[in-house]
N, C-alpha and C positions, 0 to 999 in steps of 0.2 A: 504494500500500500504506500503511495506517495506520502512524504512526510507531512504535508499540509492537509491531507485528506482526512475527513472525519467520518466515522461509520455510525450511521443512525438507522435503526431498524423499526422503531416505534415511538410513540409519544414519550414513553419513559426515558429512552436513551436520548431523545431530542432535548428533553428537560435537563437531563444530566449534563449534556454538552453545552447548552446555551445559558443555563442558570437563570432562566426567566422565572417570574413569580408564578405561584400556584394559580392566581386569577388569570394571568395571561395564558397559561396552559389550558385552563378551562375554556377560554374563548377560542383558542386554536382547535380544541377538541370539538367545539360547536361547529366551527368552520368545516372540519373534517366530516362530521356527521351530515351536514347539509350538502357537501360536495358529493358524498357517496349516494345520497338520496337523489339529488338532481342529475347525477351522471347517468341514471337509468334512462332519462329522456333527452338530455343535452350532452353533447360530447365536450365536456369541460377540460378534460386531460386525456392523454392517450390511455386506453384501457389497460395496456401492458404495464403502466407505471403505477397503478392503484396499489399494488402490493408493496411498493417502495415509496409511498406518498410522502412519508416524513423525511426521507433522504432526498428524493428527486425534486420535490416541490417545496416543502416547508423549509428545510435547511438551505436549499439552493436560494430561496427568496430571503430568508432571515439574515444571511451573511451581509446583505447590502446595508442593513441598519447600522452596522458597526463601521462601515466604510464611508458613510455620509458625515458631513459636518455636524457636530453636536448642536450647533445653532440653527440648523435647518428647521423651518416651520412650514414651508410650502413646498410640496413634493408633487410632481406630475409623473404618473406611470402610463406609458404608452402601450396600446394594444393589450390591455390587461387580461383579456380572455376570462378564465375562471378566477382571476384575482391574484395571479402570480406575476411578479413579486409584490405588487402594490398593497394588496389587502393584508398579507402577512406582515409587511413592514408597518402598516397602519395599526394593526393589533399590538405589535411589539412596542410601538411608540405612542400608544393611546394616552399615557399619562404625561407626555411632554406638553407643557403649557403652550397653547396656541397652535399646536400641530394640526395640519390638515393634508390628507392625501387626496389627489384628484386622479380618478381612474378614467382613462379614455379608451372606450371600446365601442366599435360601431355595431356589433351584433346585439340586437334588442334583447334576445333571450338571456344572453350572458350578462347583460346589464341588469336585468330583473333578478337574476341569481345573486349578483354581487350586492344589490340593494337589500336582499333578504339577509345576507351574511352581515351586512352593516347594521341592520335592525337588530339582529340576534346578539351581536357581540358588542355593540356600542362603539365600533371602530370609528375614529374621526376621519371619515372619508366621504367623498361625493363622486357619483358616477356621471360621466358625460357621454351620452350615447351619440357619438359623432365620429366622423373620420378624423384622423390625426391632423391632417393638413388644415381642415376647416377649424378645428379647435384651436390650433396654433395661431391661425390668422385672426380669429375672433376674440380670443380671451384677452383680458387685461392682466392676467397673472404673469409675474416674472419669478418662477420657482427657483429655490436654491438647489434643487435636485431634479433631474429628469432621468427616468429609468425605463428599461425595456428588457424583455427576455424572449429569446427565440422568435423575434419579430420579423427581421429582414436584414439584409446586408447593411453594414454601417453607413455607407454613402447614402443609401435610401432613407435610413432612419434620420440622418442629419438633414437631408433635403426636406423631409416632411416636417421636422421639428425645430429647425434652426431659429425660427422666430421666437421660440420659448427661451432661448439662451440669452441671459444678460452677462455682464462682465464677470460676475461671481458664480454663475451657475455651474454645477458639476453634473456631468453625465455619468451614470452608472449602468453599464450594459453587460448583461450576462451573455457570454459568447462561448461557442464550441470550437472545434478545429477550424482552421482556415482563417484565423483572425489576422495573421500577418498580411495575407492577400487583401482582406477587407480594409486594413489600414492603408495599404498602398493605393487602393482605388479611391478611398476617401480623401487622401492627401492631394489628389489631383485637383480637387475643387475647394478644399477647406484647410485651414490652418488651426492646429490645436495642440495642446500638451497632453500627453497620455501616460498613464501608469497601468501596467498589466499585472494583475494580482491572481495567483493560482486559485482556482475554485476550491472551496472546502467540501463540496458535495460531488464533484464530477472530475475524475482523473484527467479527462481530456479537455476540461473547460477552464474558463478564466473570467474574471471580472475586469472589464475595461473602464478605467476611471479617466474621464476626459474633462479638460478645463480649457478656458481661453478660446472658445470656438469663434471663428469668424471666417468669412469668405476669403479665398486666396487672392482675389482681385481687389481687396480692400486694404 
């Protein structure tokens, strides 16, 4: 096992690894129960990953909470799907004063599911049922963090979301193999500083931490 990789098999080992509070674990368990129930009628996650939900989805998402600035209060999660990573982060940071997660997802049914999780867990989150580029164009938010997971190649994510980035905004993108090629493509049109952090949950994955985004022609 790679040195950075954490092995989580269930809620108990997730709790032992992350040291979150009992109340937070109860909320994450509510999320798990709702996801399993809704998964019967909506494809929220790949069926093959349900048996490793706490490793593949919960831990994968949770690692972003520790990589974001402690001062972050406004966070936008792009293409949230079944709520990963945004809803997990919102539950983990529920007690941070003034924190709000904005979940952007164009699929109406997934939006309804996420609203049900928010209602059940009290997560400080709001669902925006829009395409990413429309949300980025219309919102007045300037988030401290923008995140995405298994959404699209980096250059496409940046093209959709660049209007959300202010001078201090951090991007946190969960990526698999092929990241170097994605970075090469993205640098053709964009300038940014990057840090690549090995994933805690996926031996072939990483978290791309991105700052200072602006167009290459500016």
